[in-house]
N, C-alpha and C positions, 0 to 999 in steps of 0.2 A: 403670111396668107396678106400678097399684094393684091388693089384696087380692082385690079384685074381678073380676077379668080374668087370680086367678091362677087359678082352677078350668080354664084354657084352658094349663099349666102342665103339669100329669103328662101325662097325656094326650102332647100334640109332645114333651118330652123322651124317652117311651115308644117314639115312633112314628117319632123322628129319623132313620132310622137309611131305617126304607121310604123314609122322602118327601125322598132327596137329600142331607140337608144334612151340608155337612163345617166344621170345623174349619179356618181358614188359618196354619197354621204356618206362620216364619218366622225364617230365622239369620242369626247377625252384626248385630242387633239394636242401634244403640247409645244405652245409657242413663242417664243419671247420670253419666257420663264414663266406665263398662262399654263398652268393642268387639266385644265378642259375646254379649248379653244374648238368647235365645230367646224370639219374640212366636208369644200364641197365640191368635186371635181368630174369634169367630162371626158378627161385626156386630152385636154386643149388649156385648158384653160381651170385656177380654180379660185376661189374665194376662201377665207378664213376668219372667223365670225369668233370674238371672244366672250363669252358665258360668264367669268369672274367676276365681271365690271363692262359693261357699257346698257345700251346696245351701241356697239361699232363694228363695222369691217374692218381687220386690220395689218388683212392682202389681199393683191387683188395683182394677179400676172399669171404670167402662161404657167405651166406645169413646170417646175427647175430651173426656170426665169427671176430672173429680177421681181420683185414687186415693184407697181408703180406708186404705192404708197409710201407716203414718209414716216417712218419712227422714230422715238425718242429713245435712243438706247440706251439709258436712263431708271424712264422709267416703268419700262416694260415687266408685267412679271408682278409690279402691285396691286396695290389691292386696299378698300376702307379708309378710311381718315375721312375727315372734310374739306381736304383741297380740290382744287379744281385744278387736274393733270390731260395737258395734253394728249398723252400718251400717240395719238399717229393714226394713220386710216382711216376709214371713214363716220364721220356724226351725225347727231340731227340733236341741234337746237331749235328754240324759236323765235322771229324775231318782232318785236327791233329791239336791239342788242343794246343791254341795260348790265347794268352788275350791282347787286346781284344773282339777282332770276336767269338771267341765261350761262350763263356760270354756275347753273347748279351743277356739280359732281355727277359722276358716272359710275363708284369709285364701288362700287355694291352689284351682286350679281344678276343676271337677266336670267327669266325663262326661257324656254325656248320649248320646240316642238318641231317637227319633220313628219310630213304626210309621204311623202310618194318625193311631193314636188318641190315645193315649196316653205322655205326654212324660215320662223318669224320667232323675231327675238322682243320683247316683252319687256319692257321696266316696272319695275315698281312703281309707284307716287309716289312725286320729288313732292319731299315734307315743302319743300321751301316756297310752290309756288302752285300746285293741285293738280300736274299738267303728270300725263303717264305717257309716255314714248314707247315707240311701236315701230321695227319693223321688219316688215317680206322680203323677202332675198331669193326671186325662183332665175338659176341657173342653167339656161339651155341644155337640152342635153347630149351638142355634137360640134354647139363654138363657142367664141367667147366674148359671151356677148347675156350682161343680167340685167335682170328687171328690181327696183329695187321698188316697195312702196311705203311709203314711209307716213306714219299716221302721230298726231297730237291727237290722247284725248283725255277733255276735261272733267275731273273728277268734283272739281269743285260746286256748291252750292248756287254758282252766281253763274254768268257770260266770263271769257276772259274774252281778251283782243289779240287776235299773233299771230304772226303768219309760220307755216313750217321754215325750214330754212337747215337745209343738206350741205354737208361742210367735207373738203374731201382734200387734204393734206398728201400734195402730192412732191414726188426724192428729188433731191438736187437736181441741181447741174439742168434739168430740162425745162423749155419754152411752151408759154401756153402761146395760143392761138385762141380770136376772135372774130365773131362776121361785125363787120360794118356793113350797112341796112347796105338794098340794092340803087343805084345813085341812076337819078332823076334827075334831070337837065331843069335849072331855077324856072324855063318859060314855063314848061309842064308840072310844076305843083312847089306852089308857093312854102309849106306846114312843115315845120317839122321833125322828121325820122325818130327819134328817142331819147335818150336823157342821157347824157353823160355824167355820173357824182362825183364829183372829188370828196376828198376826207381834208382834214384843217394843215395833212403831212402829206403831202400827197404833194409830187415831185416830177409836174411832167418834162421837165430836160434830163431827167438820169435815166442814163446810158441803155440801161437794162429795158426800155418801151424804144418797142419798135410804131411810129403812129402813121398806117399807111394810111393805101387810099381804097384797099375792101376789108382788109383786116388792122386788129389792133393784137400786139405782141405783146408779149413780156417775157425777164429769163425770168430765169433762180439765180443766183448768182451769191453764195456758202461764207464770199471772202469778203461780200459790205460792212460795216460797221452791224452791231450787234445788239447798240439799242438804235430808237427812234428813228436815226439819221438811214438806217437799212429797211426800212416799211416804208411798203407802200401798198397802197389799195386805190382801186376805182369802181364805181358800179354804175350799172346800164338794163334798163330795160331792151334784152335780144324778144329781139319776137325771131330771129331766124331760130330761133333753142336750140342751140348747139353751142357745144365749146368742143376746145382741144388741146392736149397735151404729149411732146415730144419728147424723147430721152432713150439714148441708146442701139435708136436704129427699131421703138418698138413707138405707137402710137395708141394714148389711149385718148376714144373720144365720150364726150356725155352730155346723151340730148333731152331734152327736157321741155316741158308745156308752157307758152302765152296767151294766155288769153283778154285779146285787147278791152272788152270789158270791167277788167278786174283794177281792185287797187293795189299795188306792191307799195313793198316801207321804206325807207329810204329815198323819195324823192321818185318813190317808179321804178325800183332795180330789180329784175327776176333771178338780175347775172351781178355777179361779186369776183372778185380777184382779190387774195392780201400776198402777197412777199413779203418775208426779213431772210433772216441769215439761214436761217432752220431750213426751211422752206419756203411751198408756194400753196396758197388755200385755190382750187377748186369750186366757188358758192354758186350754187342756186336757194333762188325764193322762194314762197308758192304767194298765190293773193293773204293779204292784209285781213281781215276780218272779226269776228264775234262768232267763238266755239259758245256755244249756247249750254251751260250746265248738261253736264250729262252725253256729248256730245263731242264729235272728234271734224275735226278734216286732215284728209289728204294730200300727199305731195311724191311724185312718179321722178323713178330718173334712170334710165336707159345706158347703160354701160357698154364702151365697145373696146374690143382688141384689135390691133393690127400690128402685123411686123411688118413696116414701112418707114421710113424714113425722108421726113420732111424741113427744106432748108428757109428761105427765110426767105427770100426771092417771095415775092406774091408770088408772080407764073405756075411756081414749084406749087406751092399751096395749090392753083388754079388745079393745077394737076391731078395733083398726092393725093390730098384731101376732100376737096370741093366732090371728084365719083361718089369716095366713100358717104358722104351725106346724106348724097342724093339715092343712094343704095338703101342707106338706112332708116329713109323717110316711111316707106310702106309697117314698118315694125314698130313705131310711134304712133301710128294713127290713135 
């Protein structure tokens, strides 16, 4: 679907219920060696979530097309044990990143429920943190659009300071795109626009980066060294509330909120990107704060798929990607 036809997308989504469109729900789907996955499909896009481990979305893509998410082939189908495995796909953590708290394994089965509209995945309480993770996944009845509500529930008898942290492993050889803040002349505005946060191993001269005027881009390259030399990470406060990934003529867009009054982890980041020789990771973070005993916090992402190619030139991004951002704005308000 190109951006020229996307104007049909928004009213179609809003009127889908009246049109009688439905999402197909399949239990006990085999995928990657796991025997008990759950599949949602509307005939255009499909979501596959694991229930033998998780909560985790292992696949998102067009029906019959590529998986936009990276998979560790040697880990698919594995369950149990105390070792954290990346597996692939999309997962939920809590920030700030700490070892071992953040890396609590998700190797055990999860409960799931389906009410005809939304799939709910619920992990048992993490023994090492007292936190329970949950995802609510809603696929549009007739368009390649998914809404995911991520929830951290504090089952401890005390408050816990944390932030929802949603991480998506993207498949190899693609390119991530992030918006810069709108240009304002120095003579009109003197204060800074956003924090840009670097890690100790960040190399801004690495050729995978494209530091532009209106966009930051980062390529995934499987040929870089598999050790720390091949790792790159940057964080930012993204007030524009979107990021994208381009791969083989398809585009994945993630939309999310930015609260101007909130405190975010990692020196104020609601957006982070990490890459190495295996994959590229699109990460969003919710506000950092106290989760009261027995309470919960939520963070929402909106996923969109498009069949379009976007070049590295900023004029091409303006022409092909920005209209998609503008058209999806109404759905994420």
